[in-house]
TORBABA-627311 format. One record per residue: x, z, y of N, C-alpha, C, O, CB in turn; residue number from 0. Coordinates in steps of 0.001 Angstrom, whole numbers. Glycine has a CB too. Layout:
// TORBABA-627311
<node><n_px>X</n_px><n_pz>Z</n_pz><n_py>Y</n_py><ca_px>X</ca_px><ca_pz>Z</ca_pz><ca_py>Y</ca_py><c_px>X</c_px><c_pz>Z</c_pz><c_py>Y</c_py><o_px>X</o_px><o_pz>Z</o_pz><o_py>Y</o_py><cb_px>X</cb_px><cb_pz>Z</cb_pz><cb_py>Y</cb_py><num>NUM</num></node>
...
***
This chain:
// TORBABA-627311
<node><n_px>-14797</n_px><n_pz>-9973</n_pz><n_py>3612</n_py><ca_px>-15552</ca_px><ca_pz>-8737</ca_pz><ca_py>3607</ca_py><c_px>-15956</c_px><c_pz>-8348</c_pz><c_py>5038</c_py><o_px>-17081</o_px><o_pz>-7916</o_pz><o_py>5287</o_py><cb_px>-14731</cb_px><cb_pz>-7614</cb_pz><cb_py>2950</cb_py><num>0</num></node>
<node><n_px>-15003</n_px><n_pz>-8515</n_pz><n_py>5970</n_py><ca_px>-15310</ca_px><ca_pz>-8138</ca_pz><ca_py>7350</ca_py><c_px>-16411</c_px><c_pz>-9025</c_pz><c_py>7942</c_py><o_px>-17232</o_px><o_pz>-8571</o_pz><o_py>8738</o_py><cb_px>-14046</cb_px><cb_pz>-8223</cb_pz><cb_py>8214</cb_py><num>1</num></node>
<node><n_px>-16409</n_px><n_pz>-10292</n_pz><n_py>7538</n_py><ca_px>-17405</ca_px><ca_pz>-11212</ca_pz><ca_py>8091</ca_py><c_px>-18811</c_px><c_pz>-10815</c_pz><c_py>7682</c_py><o_px>-19776</o_px><o_pz>-11083</o_pz><o_py>8398</o_py><cb_px>-17120</cb_px><cb_pz>-12638</cb_pz><cb_py>7642</cb_py><num>2</num></node>
<node><n_px>-18921</n_px><n_pz>-10173</n_pz><n_py>6520</n_py><ca_px>-20240</ca_px><ca_pz>-9769</ca_pz><ca_py>6021</ca_py><c_px>-20660</c_px><c_pz>-8398</c_pz><c_py>6545</c_py><o_px>-21802</o_px><o_pz>-7989</o_pz><o_py>6338</o_py><cb_px>-20239</cb_px><cb_pz>-9757</cb_pz><cb_py>4499</cb_py><num>3</num></node>
<node><n_px>-19775</n_px><n_pz>-7695</n_pz><n_py>7206</n_py><ca_px>-20091</ca_px><ca_pz>-6353</ca_pz><ca_py>7707</ca_py><c_px>-21123</c_px><c_pz>-6450</c_pz><c_py>8821</c_py><o_px>-21020</o_px><o_pz>-7280</o_pz><o_py>9724</o_py><cb_px>-18812</cb_px><cb_pz>-5634</cb_pz><cb_py>8214</cb_py><num>4</num></node>
<node><n_px>-22112</n_px><n_pz>-5585</n_pz><n_py>8732</n_py><ca_px>-23203</ca_px><ca_pz>-5619</ca_pz><ca_py>9717</ca_py><c_px>-23116</c_px><c_pz>-4476</c_pz><c_py>10720</c_py><o_px>-23881</o_px><o_pz>-4433</o_pz><o_py>11684</o_py><cb_px>-24544</cb_px><cb_pz>-5567</cb_pz><cb_py>9009</cb_py><num>5</num></node>
<node><n_px>-22188</n_px><n_pz>-3554</n_pz><n_py>10498</n_py><ca_px>-22055</ca_px><ca_pz>-2437</ca_pz><ca_py>11424</ca_py><c_px>-20597</c_px><c_pz>-1985</c_pz><c_py>11469</c_py><o_px>-19773</o_px><o_pz>-2384</o_pz><o_py>10646</o_py><cb_px>-22982</cb_px><cb_pz>-1263</cb_pz><cb_py>11013</cb_py><num>6</num></node>
<node><n_px>-20311</n_px><n_pz>-1148</n_pz><n_py>12450</n_py><ca_px>-18959</ca_px><ca_pz>-608</ca_pz><ca_py>12543</ca_py><c_px>-18625</c_px><c_pz>239</c_pz><c_py>11321</c_py><o_px>-17478</o_px><o_pz>275</o_pz><o_py>10876</o_py><cb_px>-18801</cb_px><cb_pz>222</cb_pz><cb_py>13820</cb_py><num>7</num></node>
<node><n_px>-19629</n_px><n_pz>918</n_pz><n_py>10784</n_py><ca_px>-19418</ca_px><ca_pz>1728</ca_pz><ca_py>9589</ca_py><c_px>-18988</c_px><c_pz>857</c_pz><c_py>8406</c_py><o_px>-18123</o_px><o_pz>1250</o_pz><o_py>7623</o_py><cb_px>-20698</cb_px><cb_pz>2506</cb_pz><cb_py>9239</cb_py><num>8</num></node>
<node><n_px>-19588</n_px><n_pz>-318</n_pz><n_py>8281</n_py><ca_px>-19220</ca_px><ca_pz>-1245</ca_pz><ca_py>7211</ca_py><c_px>-17787</c_px><c_pz>-1749</c_pz><c_py>7386</c_py><o_px>-17037</o_px><o_pz>-1863</o_pz><o_py>6418</o_py><cb_px>-20194</cb_px><cb_pz>-2429</cb_pz><cb_py>7173</cb_py><num>9</num></node>
<node><n_px>-17420</n_px><n_pz>-2047</n_pz><n_py>8633</n_py><ca_px>-16058</ca_px><ca_pz>-2505</ca_pz><ca_py>8914</ca_py><c_px>-15062</c_px><c_pz>-1407</c_pz><c_py>8582</c_py><o_px>-14036</o_px><o_pz>-1669</o_pz><o_py>7953</o_py><cb_px>-15915</cb_px><cb_pz>-2932</cb_pz><cb_py>10391</cb_py><num>10</num></node>
<node><n_px>-15350</n_px><n_pz>-185</n_pz><n_py>8995</n_py><ca_px>-14460</ca_px><ca_pz>934</ca_pz><ca_py>8694</ca_py><c_px>-14351</c_px><c_pz>1181</c_pz><c_py>7195</c_py><o_px>-13276</o_px><o_pz>1514</o_pz><o_py>6696</o_py><cb_px>-14947</cb_px><cb_pz>2194</cb_pz><cb_py>9391</cb_py><num>11</num></node>
<node><n_px>-15450</n_px><n_pz>1021</n_pz><n_py>6482</n_py><ca_px>-15418</ca_px><ca_pz>1181</ca_pz><ca_py>5030</ca_py><c_px>-14543</c_px><c_pz>107</c_pz><c_py>4385</c_py><o_px>-13792</o_px><o_pz>398</o_pz><o_py>3454</o_py><cb_px>-16842</cb_px><cb_pz>1123</cb_pz><cb_py>4452</cb_py><num>12</num></node>
<node><n_px>-14632</n_px><n_pz>-1113</n_pz><n_py>4865</n_py><ca_px>-13777</ca_px><ca_pz>-2187</ca_pz><ca_py>4352</ca_py><c_px>-12308</c_px><c_pz>-1872</c_pz><c_py>4620</c_py><o_px>-11457</o_px><o_pz>-2034</o_pz><o_py>3745</o_py><cb_px>-14158</cb_px><cb_pz>-3540</cb_pz><cb_py>4991</cb_py><num>13</num></node>
<node><n_px>-12027</n_px><n_pz>-1428</n_pz><n_py>5820</n_py><ca_px>-10647</ca_px><ca_pz>-1089</ca_pz><ca_py>6189</ca_py><c_px>-10141</c_px><c_pz>72</c_pz><c_py>5339</c_py><o_px>-8999</o_px><o_pz>52</o_pz><o_py>4878</o_py><cb_px>-10554</cb_px><cb_pz>-732</cb_pz><cb_py>7692</cb_py><num>14</num></node>
<node><n_px>-10978</n_px><n_pz>1078</n_pz><n_py>5131</n_py><ca_px>-10599</ca_px><ca_pz>2221</ca_pz><ca_py>4306</ca_py><c_px>-10285</c_px><c_pz>1783</c_pz><c_py>2876</c_py><o_px>-9274</o_px><o_pz>2199</o_pz><o_py>2311</o_py><cb_px>-11716</cb_px><cb_pz>3272</cb_pz><cb_py>4304</cb_py><num>15</num></node>
<node><n_px>-11129</n_px><n_pz>960</n_pz><n_py>2297</n_py><ca_px>-10904</ca_px><ca_pz>491</ca_pz><ca_py>925</ca_py><c_px>-9625</c_px><c_pz>-335</c_pz><c_py>827</c_py><o_px>-8866</o_px><o_pz>-201</o_pz><o_py>-133</o_py><cb_px>-12101</cb_px><cb_pz>-338</cb_pz><cb_py>439</cb_py><num>16</num></node>
<node><n_px>-9389</n_px><n_pz>-1186</n_pz><n_py>1819</n_py><ca_px>-8176</ca_px><ca_pz>-1997</ca_pz><ca_py>1834</ca_py><c_px>-6940</c_px><c_pz>-1102</c_pz><c_py>1876</c_py><o_px>-5997</o_px><o_pz>-1301</o_pz><o_py>1111</o_py><cb_px>-8183</cb_px><cb_pz>-2962</cb_pz><cb_py>3036</cb_py><num>17</num></node>
<node><n_px>-6950</n_px><n_pz>-120</n_pz><n_py>2768</n_py><ca_px>-5817</ca_px><ca_pz>799</ca_pz><ca_py>2899</ca_py><c_px>-5601</c_px><c_pz>1591</c_pz><c_py>1620</c_py><o_px>-4468</o_px><o_pz>1767</o_pz><o_py>1172</o_py><cb_px>-6035</cb_px><cb_pz>1754</cb_pz><cb_py>4073</cb_py><num>18</num></node>
<node><n_px>-6678</n_px><n_pz>2061</n_pz><n_py>1042</n_py><ca_px>-6607</ca_px><ca_pz>2839</ca_pz><ca_py>-203</ca_py><c_px>-6034</c_px><c_pz>1984</c_pz><c_py>-1328</c_py><o_px>-5217</o_px><o_pz>2463</o_pz><o_py>-2114</o_py><cb_px>-8007</cb_px><cb_pz>3375</cb_pz><cb_py>-596</cb_py><num>19</num></node>
<node><n_px>-6450</n_px><n_pz>741</n_pz><n_py>-1412</n_py><ca_px>-5941</ca_px><ca_pz>-158</ca_pz><ca_py>-2454</ca_py><c_px>-4456</c_px><c_pz>-432</c_pz><c_py>-2265</c_py><o_px>-3709</o_px><o_pz>-490</o_pz><o_py>-3242</o_py><cb_px>-6719</cb_px><cb_pz>-1478</cb_pz><cb_py>-2452</cb_py><num>20</num></node>
<node><n_px>-4017</n_px><n_pz>-600</n_pz><n_py>-1019</n_py><ca_px>-2597</ca_px><ca_pz>-846</ca_pz><ca_py>-761</ca_py><c_px>-1760</c_px><c_pz>343</c_pz><c_py>-1214</c_py><o_px>-704</o_px><o_pz>163</o_pz><o_py>-1821</o_py><cb_px>-2357</cb_px><cb_pz>-1127</cb_pz><cb_py>734</cb_py><num>21</num></node>
<node><n_px>-2221</n_px><n_pz>1554</n_pz><n_py>-923</n_py><ca_px>-1494</ca_px><ca_pz>2758</ca_pz><ca_py>-1338</ca_py><c_px>-1427</c_px><c_pz>2855</c_pz><c_py>-2858</c_py><o_px>-391</o_px><o_pz>3224</o_pz><o_py>-3411</o_py><cb_px>-2159</cb_px><cb_pz>4017</cb_pz><cb_py>-757</cb_py><num>22</num></node>
<node><n_px>-2502</n_px><n_pz>2534</n_pz><n_py>-3521</n_py><ca_px>-2535</ca_px><ca_pz>2572</ca_pz><ca_py>-4981</ca_py><c_px>-1574</c_px><c_pz>1557</c_pz><c_py>-5569</c_py><o_px>-887</o_px><o_pz>1847</o_pz><o_py>-6547</o_py><cb_px>-3950</cb_px><cb_pz>2314</cb_pz><cb_py>-5495</cb_py><num>23</num></node>
<node><n_px>-1518</n_px><n_pz>378</n_pz><n_py>-4988</n_py><ca_px>-602</ca_px><ca_pz>-664</ca_pz><ca_py>-5461</ca_py><c_px>843</c_px><c_pz>-198</c_pz><c_py>-5339</c_py><o_px>1631</o_px><o_pz>-364</o_pz><o_py>-6270</o_py><cb_px>-809</cb_px><cb_pz>-1970</cb_pz><cb_py>-4669</cb_py><num>24</num></node>
<node><n_px>1190</n_px><n_pz>379</n_pz><n_py>-4203</n_py><ca_px>2562</ca_px><ca_pz>845</ca_pz><ca_py>-3988</ca_py><c_px>2906</c_px><c_pz>1967</c_pz><c_py>-4959</c_py><o_px>3975</o_px><o_pz>1955</o_pz><o_py>-5569</o_py><cb_px>2751</cb_px><cb_pz>1322</cb_pz><cb_py>-2537</cb_py><num>25</num></node>
<node><n_px>2006</n_px><n_pz>2936</n_pz><n_py>-5105</n_py><ca_px>2258</ca_px><ca_pz>4050</ca_pz><ca_py>-6020</ca_py><c_px>2437</c_px><c_pz>3565</c_pz><c_py>-7450</c_py><o_px>3327</o_px><o_pz>4031</o_pz><o_py>-8162</o_py><cb_px>1118</cb_px><cb_pz>5058</cb_pz><cb_py>-5955</cb_py><num>26</num></node>
<node><n_px>1603</n_px><n_pz>2641</n_pz><n_py>-7867</n_py><ca_px>1691</ca_px><ca_pz>2107</ca_pz><ca_py>-9225</ca_py><c_px>2993</c_px><c_pz>1337</c_pz><c_py>-9420</c_py><o_px>3646</o_px><o_pz>1469</o_pz><o_py>-10456</o_py><cb_px>490</cb_px><cb_pz>1199</cb_pz><cb_py>-9525</cb_py><num>27</num></node>
<node><n_px>3365</n_px><n_pz>546</n_pz><n_py>-8442</n_py><ca_px>4606</ca_px><ca_pz>-219</ca_pz><ca_py>-8533</ca_py><c_px>5807</c_px><c_pz>710</c_pz><c_py>-8646</c_py><o_px>6672</o_px><o_pz>509</o_pz><o_py>-9498</o_py><cb_px>4761</cb_px><cb_pz>-1138</cb_pz><cb_py>-7317</cb_py><num>28</num></node>
<node><n_px>5862</n_px><n_pz>1725</n_pz><n_py>-7790</n_py><ca_px>6980</ca_px><ca_pz>2663</ca_pz><ca_py>-7845</ca_py><c_px>7020</c_px><c_pz>3413</c_pz><c_py>-9173</c_py><o_px>8100</o_px><o_pz>3652</o_pz><o_py>-9714</o_py><cb_px>6892</cb_px><cb_pz>3655</cb_pz><cb_py>-6691</cb_py><num>29</num></node>
<node><n_px>5875</n_px><n_pz>3779</n_pz><n_py>-9694</n_py><ca_px>5822</ca_px><ca_pz>4461</ca_pz><ca_py>-10985</ca_py><c_px>6292</c_px><c_pz>3540</c_pz><c_py>-12101</c_py><o_px>7037</o_px><o_pz>3960</o_pz><o_py>-12987</o_py><cb_px>4401</cb_px><cb_pz>4958</cb_pz><cb_py>-11272</cb_py><num>30</num></node>
<node><n_px>5860</n_px><n_pz>2297</n_pz><n_py>-12057</n_py><ca_px>6253</ca_px><ca_pz>1342</ca_pz><ca_py>-13095</ca_py><c_px>7733</c_px><c_pz>996</c_pz><c_py>-13041</c_py><o_px>8338</o_px><o_pz>704</o_pz><o_py>-14072</o_py><cb_px>5436</cb_px><cb_pz>79</cb_pz><cb_py>-12970</cb_py><num>31</num></node>
<node><n_px>8318</n_px><n_pz>1026</n_pz><n_py>-11861</n_py><ca_px>9750</ca_px><ca_pz>752</ca_pz><ca_py>-11748</ca_py><c_px>10603</c_px><c_pz>1897</c_pz><c_py>-12281</c_py><o_px>11772</o_px><o_pz>1710</o_pz><o_py>-12617</o_py><cb_px>10112</cb_px><cb_pz>479</cb_pz><cb_py>-10305</cb_py><num>32</num></node>
<node><n_px>10000</n_px><n_pz>3093</n_pz><n_py>-12355</n_py><ca_px>10692</ca_px><ca_pz>4285</ca_pz><ca_py>-12878</ca_py><c_px>12052</c_px><c_pz>4477</c_pz><c_py>-12230</c_py><o_px>13087</o_px><o_pz>4525</o_pz><o_py>-12896</o_py><cb_px>10857</cb_px><cb_pz>4183</cb_pz><cb_py>-14392</cb_py><num>33</num></node>
<node><n_px>12015</n_px><n_pz>4584</n_pz><n_py>-10925</n_py><ca_px>13241</ca_px><ca_pz>4757</ca_pz><ca_py>-10159</ca_py><c_px>13786</c_px><c_pz>6152</c_pz><c_py>-10433</c_py><o_px>13075</o_px><o_pz>7146</o_pz><o_py>-10286</o_py><cb_px>12993</cb_px><cb_pz>4540</cb_pz><cb_py>-8633</cb_py><num>34</num></node>
<node><n_px>15023</n_px><n_pz>6214</n_pz><n_py>-10823</n_py><ca_px>15639</ca_px><ca_pz>7505</ca_pz><ca_py>-11094</ca_py><c_px>16004</c_px><c_pz>8199</c_pz><c_py>-9790</c_py><o_px>16184</o_px><o_pz>7549</o_pz><o_py>-8760</o_py><cb_px>16881</cb_px><cb_pz>7338</cb_pz><cb_py>-11978</cb_py><num>35</num></node>
<node><n_px>16112</n_px><n_pz>9513</n_pz><n_py>-9841</n_py><ca_px>16445</ca_px><ca_pz>10276</ca_pz><ca_py>-8635</ca_py><c_px>17896</c_px><c_pz>10081</c_pz><c_py>-8235</c_py><o_px>18272</o_px><o_pz>10445</o_pz><o_py>-7121</o_py><cb_px>16163</cb_px><cb_pz>11758</cb_pz><cb_py>-8848</cb_py><num>36</num></node>
<node><n_px>18715</n_px><n_pz>9526</n_pz><n_py>-9095</n_py><ca_px>20129</ca_px><ca_pz>9324</ca_pz><ca_py>-8793</ca_py><c_px>20386</c_px><c_pz>8035</c_pz><c_py>-8014</c_py><o_px>21480</o_px><o_pz>7856</o_pz><o_py>-7479</o_py><cb_px>20928</cb_px><cb_pz>9310</cb_pz><cb_py>-10074</cb_py><num>37</num></node>
<node><n_px>19435</n_px><n_pz>7163</n_pz><n_py>-7939</n_py><ca_px>19644</ca_px><ca_pz>5879</ca_pz><ca_py>-7262</ca_py><c_px>18969</c_px><c_pz>5881</c_pz><c_py>-5897</c_py><o_px>18047</o_px><o_pz>5103</o_pz><o_py>-5653</o_py><cb_px>19106</cb_px><cb_pz>4716</cb_pz><cb_py>-8119</cb_py><num>38</num></node>
<node><n_px>19425</n_px><n_pz>6750</n_pz><n_py>-5017</n_py><ca_px>18825</ca_px><ca_pz>6878</ca_pz><ca_py>-3683</ca_py><c_px>18937</c_px><c_pz>5587</c_pz><c_py>-2876</c_py><o_px>18022</o_px><o_pz>5232</o_pz><o_py>-2133</o_py><cb_px>19486</cb_px><cb_pz>8018</cb_pz><cb_py>-2918</cb_py><num>39</num></node>
<node><n_px>20052</n_px><n_pz>4892</n_pz><n_py>-3023</n_py><ca_px>20244</ca_px><ca_pz>3636</ca_pz><ca_py>-2275</ca_py><c_px>19189</c_px><c_pz>2612</c_pz><c_py>-2694</c_py><o_px>18582</o_px><o_pz>1965</o_pz><o_py>-1841</o_py><cb_px>21676</cb_px><cb_pz>3064</cb_pz><cb_py>-2510</cb_py><num>40</num></node>
<node><n_px>18971</n_px><n_pz>2463</n_pz><n_py>-3995</n_py><ca_px>17966</ca_px><ca_pz>1522</ca_pz><ca_py>-4500</ca_py><c_px>16576</c_px><c_pz>1940</c_pz><c_py>-4036</c_py><o_px>15773</o_px><o_pz>1103</o_pz><o_py>-3626</o_py><cb_px>18015</cb_px><cb_pz>1442</cb_pz><cb_py>-6045</cb_py><num>41</num></node>
<node><n_px>16302</n_px><n_pz>3223</n_pz><n_py>-4102</n_py><ca_px>15000</ca_px><ca_pz>3732</ca_pz><ca_py>-3702</ca_py><c_px>14734</c_px><c_pz>3453</c_pz><c_py>-2219</c_py><o_px>13634</o_px><o_pz>3042</o_pz><o_py>-1850</o_py><cb_px>14910</cb_px><cb_pz>5236</cb_pz><cb_py>-3985</cb_py><num>42</num></node>
<node><n_px>15733</n_px><n_pz>3676</n_pz><n_py>-1381</n_py><ca_px>15578</ca_px><ca_pz>3408</ca_pz><ca_py>53</ca_py><c_px>15348</c_px><c_pz>1928</c_pz><c_py>327</c_py><o_px>14529</o_px><o_pz>1566</o_pz><o_py>1172</o_py><cb_px>16808</cb_px><cb_pz>3887</cb_pz><cb_py>817</cb_py><num>43</num></node>
<node><n_px>16075</n_px><n_pz>1073</n_pz><n_py>-393</n_py><ca_px>15901</ca_px><ca_pz>-372</ca_pz><ca_py>-223</ca_py><c_px>14493</c_px><c_pz>-808</c_pz><c_py>-623</c_py><o_px>13868</o_px><o_pz>-1615</o_pz><o_py>65</o_py><cb_px>16944</cb_px><cb_pz>-1138</cb_pz><cb_py>-1051</cb_py><num>44</num></node>
<node><n_px>14000</n_px><n_pz>-271</n_pz><n_py>-1734</n_py><ca_px>12658</ca_px><ca_pz>-635</ca_pz><ca_py>-2187</ca_py><c_px>11591</c_px><c_pz>-98</c_pz><c_py>-1240</c_py><o_px>10599</o_px><o_pz>-780</o_pz><o_py>-980</o_py><cb_px>12414</cb_px><cb_pz>-109</cb_pz><cb_py>-3600</cb_py><num>45</num></node>
<node><n_px>11777</n_px><n_pz>1094</n_pz><n_py>-729</n_py><ca_px>10813</ca_px><ca_pz>1637</ca_pz><ca_py>241</ca_py><c_px>10739</c_px><c_pz>752</c_pz><c_py>1483</c_py><o_px>9653</o_px><o_pz>464</o_pz><o_py>1985</o_py><cb_px>11198</cb_px><cb_pz>3079</cb_pz><cb_py>641</cb_py><num>46</num></node>
<node><n_px>11887</n_px><n_pz>332</n_pz><n_py>1966</n_py><ca_px>11919</ca_px><ca_pz>-536</ca_pz><ca_py>3144</ca_py><c_px>11239</c_px><c_pz>-1867</c_pz><c_py>2846</c_py><o_px>10482</o_px><o_pz>-2378</o_pz><o_py>3671</o_py><cb_px>13368</cb_px><cb_pz>-770</cb_pz><cb_py>3606</cb_py><num>47</num></node>
<node><n_px>11503</n_px><n_pz>-2419</n_pz><n_py>1685</n_py><ca_px>10889</ca_px><ca_pz>-3683</ca_pz><ca_py>1287</ca_py><c_px>9376</c_px><c_pz>-3547</c_pz><c_py>1187</c_py><o_px>8642</o_px><o_pz>-4396</o_pz><o_py>1692</o_py><cb_px>11463</cb_px><cb_pz>-4158</cb_pz><cb_py>-49</cb_py><num>48</num></node>
<node><n_px>8910</n_px><n_pz>-2494</n_pz><n_py>545</n_py><ca_px>7475</ca_px><ca_pz>-2295</ca_pz><ca_py>396</ca_py><c_px>6804</c_px><c_pz>-2009</c_pz><c_py>1726</c_py><o_px>5682</o_px><o_pz>-2456</o_pz><o_py>1964</o_py><cb_px>7204</cb_px><cb_pz>-1166</cb_pz><cb_py>-569</cb_py><num>49</num></node>
<node><n_px>7475</n_px><n_pz>-1271</n_pz><n_py>2591</n_py><ca_px>6919</ca_px><ca_pz>-981</ca_pz><ca_py>3902</ca_py><c_px>6709</c_px><c_pz>-2275</c_pz><c_py>4680</c_py><o_px>5668</o_px><o_pz>-2464</o_pz><o_py>5311</o_py><cb_px>7836</cb_px><cb_pz>-25</cb_pz><cb_py>4680</cb_py><num>50</num></node>
<node><n_px>7680</n_px><n_pz>-3149</n_pz><n_py>4637</n_py><ca_px>7567</ca_px><ca_pz>-4437</ca_pz><ca_py>5336</ca_py><c_px>6487</c_px><c_pz>-5315</c_pz><c_py>4711</c_py><o_px>5756</o_px><o_pz>-6011</o_pz><o_py>5416</o_py><cb_px>8914</cb_px><cb_pz>-5176</cb_pz><cb_py>5318</cb_py><num>51</num></node>
<node><n_px>6393</n_px><n_pz>-5277</n_pz><n_py>3384</n_py><ca_px>5432</ca_px><ca_pz>-6138</ca_pz><ca_py>2691</ca_py><c_px>3985</c_px><c_pz>-5716</c_pz><c_py>2933</c_py><o_px>3098</o_px><o_pz>-6567</o_pz><o_py>2998</o_py><cb_px>5717</cb_px><cb_pz>-6135</cb_pz><cb_py>1205</cb_py><num>52</num></node>
<node><n_px>3737</n_px><n_pz>-4411</n_pz><n_py>3067</n_py><ca_px>2370</ca_px><ca_pz>-3935</ca_pz><ca_py>3152</ca_py><c_px>1993</c_px><c_pz>-3388</c_pz><c_py>4519</c_py><o_px>958</o_px><o_pz>-2737</o_pz><o_py>4657</o_py><cb_px>2150</cb_px><cb_pz>-2891</cb_pz><cb_py>2128</cb_py><num>53</num></node>
<node><n_px>2806</n_px><n_pz>-3637</n_pz><n_py>5518</n_py><ca_px>2453</ca_px><ca_pz>-3216</ca_pz><ca_py>6866</ca_py><c_px>1466</c_px><c_pz>-4219</c_pz><c_py>7443</c_py><o_px>1686</o_px><o_pz>-5429</o_pz><o_py>7404</o_py><cb_px>3714</cb_px><cb_pz>-3091</cb_pz><cb_py>7768</cb_py><num>54</num></node>
<node><n_px>387</n_px><n_pz>-3693</n_pz><n_py>7974</n_py><ca_px>-636</ca_px><ca_pz>-4571</ca_pz><ca_py>8556</ca_py><c_px>-1078</c_px><c_pz>-4055</c_pz><c_py>9882</c_py><o_px>-1935</o_px><o_pz>-4661</o_pz><o_py>10526</o_py><cb_px>-1832</cb_px><cb_pz>-4709</cb_pz><cb_py>7636</cb_py><num>55</num></node>
***
């Protein structure tokens, strides 16, 4: 997508869409896992894992 960008605005739009998609993926994954509020340790571990996986 970046290679096809013809302006800085196009590059920023690609970056924005990528970031937005990553956030949606994480939110959907956390919702689907249905983490209970009582499992703080599990929740912290998953947050750390997801942060490492989607940091760019």
